[in-house]
N, C-alpha and C positions, 0 to 999 in steps of 0.2 A: 410583808408584815411589819408592824411597828413594835419595837420593844423599848422599854424604858425602865430606869430605876434611879432612885436617888439615895445617896449615902451621905449622912451627916456625920462629920467627925468633929474634932475639937475646934475646927475653924468654921467654914461656911458651907454653902451648898453648891453642888455642881449638877447641871442637867445635861444629859447626853441624848442626842437624837441619832438613830441609826436608820439607814435605808436598806431594806432587805427584800423587797423593794420598799424601803422607808423605815423610820424608827425614832425612838426616844429612849434616853437613858440618863443616868446621873451619878456623879461621884463628887468628892470634895477636895478643895485645895487646902493647904495649911496656912496658918495666919500670916506667915512671912512670904508666901508665894506672890510674886508680882510679875506683870508682863515684862518680858525681857526681849530686847532686840537681838538680831543676829550679830554676834561679836564681829568686829571689823576684821579680825585675823582669820575667821572661819571661812575656808574655801572648800567647796564641795569637790570631791575627787573627779577626775575627768570621766565622761560618759563611757560606759562599757561598749565594746565593739559591737555586741549583739545582745538582745534580751536573753535572759535565762529561759530554760525550758518551762519553769513554773510561770513566768510572766507570759510567755507565748500561749501556754495552755489557758491561763485566765482570760487573755484577750480573745481567744477563740470561743471560750465558754460564753463570754458576755456578748460577742457578736451574734452567736446563735440565739441567745436569749432575747436580744433586742429584735432580731428578725422574727422570732416566734410571736412576741408581743405585738409587733406591728401587723403581722399577718392575721392576728385575731382582732384587729381594730382597736388595740389599746395604745397607750402612750400618745394620746391625742395632744395636739398643740394649738387647738382653736380657742381655748379658754372657756369653753362651754357655749351653748347655743339654745335654740328653740326646744331641743330634745332634753335639755337639762335645766328646767325652771326651778327656782327656789324662792321662798318667801322670807319675810322678816322673821317669822317664827322659826323657820329652818336655820337662819343665820344665828339667832339668839341661842338656839339649842346646840348648834355645832360649835359656836364660840365657847360656850360653857364647857363642853366636853373636851375640846382641844386645848384650851388655855388653862384649865383648872385641874386636869386629871393626868395621871401617869398610867400607862398600860401595865407596867411591871413593878414588882415590889421594890422598895428602896434597898439598894445594896445587895439584891438577891439575884442578879443576872436575869434569867429568863422566867423566873417564877412570877405568875400573875399578881398584880397588885390587889390590895384589899378593896379597891374600888372607892376609896375615900377621896373627896376633892381636897386640893391643897390651895395655897395662896397664888394670886396672880404674879407672874414673873415677866420682867421686861427690863430694858436699859433705861436709865435716867440721865445719861450723858451721851455725847457724840460717839457713834460707832465708826471706828476707823479700820477698814479692811485692807488687807494686803495679801497678795497671792505669792506663794513660794513653791518652786518646782523641785522635784527630785532630779538627780543627774541623768536618769534614764529617759526623761521627757524630751522629745525632739523640739527643736526651736520653732518649727511651724505650729506645732500644737501649743506651745507656750504662748505664742502671739495670739492665737485664736482664743485660748482660755482666759488670758488676761483681759482681752477686750470684752469677752462675755461676762466676766465677773464685774468689770467696771460698769458695763451697761446695766447689769442687774442691780448693782448697788444704787445707781442713779434712779432706777425705777422704784426700789424699795424706799428711798428717801422721799420720792414724790408721793407715793401711796401713804406712807405713815406720817409725813410732815415732821419727821424726826431727822436730825443730822446724821446721815449715813454716807460715807465716802469710801472710795477705793484708792489703792496705790499710796497709802500713807507710809511715811517714814517712821511713824511711831504708832504702829497698829495695836489695837486691842482685840481685833477679830482676825485670826490667822487662818487663811485658806491654804491648806497644804495639798497640792496635787502631785501625788507621788505613786510610783509603781511598786510592784512586789520586790524588785531589785533595789529599791530605795528604803526598805523597811528599817535598816539600821540607821540610816541618815535621818529618817522621820522620827524614830524614837529619841535620838540624840537632840533633835530640834525641839521636840516636845518637852524634854527635860530642861532645855534652856528657857523656854517660854514659861514653864511652871517648875521652878527648881525643886520644890518640895512635893512634887506629885507623888502620891502613894502608889504602892504596887498595883492596886485595883485599877487606878487610872491608866498606868502604863500597860497593864495586861489587855485593856480594851483595844488599844492600838496594835499591840504586839500579836495578839491571837485572833485577829479578825478572820472568820471563815469566809469563803467566797460568797456565801449567801448574804453576808453583810456588804452591801455595795459601797456605802459611805456612811459617815457619822459626823456629829457635831457634839462637842462638849462645851457647855456654857458655865462659867464659874461666877459665883456670887462674891460680893465683898464680905470681908470679915464683919460679922454681926449684922449683915444685911442679906438674909437668906433669900430674899425675893428680888434683889436688884443685881442685875448682871454687871460684871466688871471686865470680863474678857471671855473669849471663846476660841476654840480650835475646831475647824472643820477639816476632815480628812476625806479627800476624793480620790478614788483609784484611777490612776492614769491609764490603765488598760481598757477602761470603758470606751465603747464607740462614742461618737460625738453626741448623739441625742441622749444616751443614758448618762453621760458625764454632765451634760447641761441639766438634765433632770435632777441629778444629785445636787448640783449647785443651787437650783431653785428651791428644793425642799430643805436642804440642810441650813442654808443661810436664813431662810424664813423661820425654821425651827429655832435657830440660834438667837432669834429676836424675841422668842417667848411662846410660840405656838408649838408646844412640846409633844402633844399627843396626836393620835389619829382617831377617826370615827368612821365606822362603816356607813353611817347615815349622811356623811358629808359628800355632797355632789352638786355641781362639778368641783372637784378638789384634788389637790395632790396630798392632802392630809387624810388619806384613805388607802387601805392596803390593796385595793383592787387593780392598781396600775392603769386605770382608765386614762388618766391625764398625766402627761410627762412634765408639764410646765404650769407655773402659777396661773390660776384661773381668776375670773371676775369675782367669784364667790370668795376665793382666798384673799383677794385684795380687800374685800369688805371686812374680813376677819382682822387683817393687819391694821386697817383704819380704826376699828374698834379698840384693838389692843393698845394703840398709841394715842387714844384720846386722853387729853390731860385729866379728864374726870375719873379715869380708871387708874388707881394707884397700886404700886407693887405691894403685895401682901394682902390685898383685898380678898375676902372670901367670895364664893359664888353667890351666897345669899346677899351680901353687901352690893355686889356688882349687878345683880339681876335687874333691879329697877333702873339703874343708870343705863344699862345696855338697851332696855326697852325705850327709854327716853331718847337716847342717841339715835336709835333706828327710826323712831317716830319723827324726830326733827329732820333727819335726812330725807324722809319721804314727804315732808311738809305737813306732818300731823298724823295722829292715829288713824289707822285704816281698819 
């Protein structure tokens, strides 16, 4: 399912995406909240000798869930094919739904939204990603996951033609891969990144039920409600490899501005049906549209609609 909400406080806007399997949500930073690097003197405590019972239970639950989804022919990795055709009309409709809407009411948790469209949201400056691991994450998994995020960031940059990089020493998009046993470390790190994060923001990370597989919170700038300035993605380390990669694909893409889901989007990861695990050809088209220079942060769906139509026509070589 996809869940999302936005909460506007005295500062700016925050958009949160959750994967349950997938999702969207939002909260708000305070005016003085700025990205903060990990303090030089902060050293994570040594890894525990063994995972806790809670962590082991989560890992078992997610292994069984992944196996069940695969047995049902879901979590596809082929990007779509002859069995999943889509038209420019489909792309325009799905883009509008995913880029301009929220599934859940602003600041109201799981309460459905009013169904009103909002403004377009995106980054207007380089996106600098960095992966951070909890102390419970084994070294082998760290190496695989860091390489996976680096490769995906390169792909996102190529698709969007927007500067997106990984392994930055001054990140504004923090990818936290942490386990249940790292929850305290994760909350401390989030408070460092967003020093004035309110209780509702912290509660999202603190109280995640197991049905929420991962999430992303994207923060706008002060007085710039539709322009992202930083983001925090939280990926559960207990996931088996494919589900962890699926979380990275959806949350990092949602953190770029594709915040909602649509049951009509196919082939797509922006759909609650779990058919696809990884970014598809359809989703690449949505990202290209989002980062077209002609589509500006804050644009309404009505303002963007003729531009989207023109962009799709130009891509195909003219109206069809």
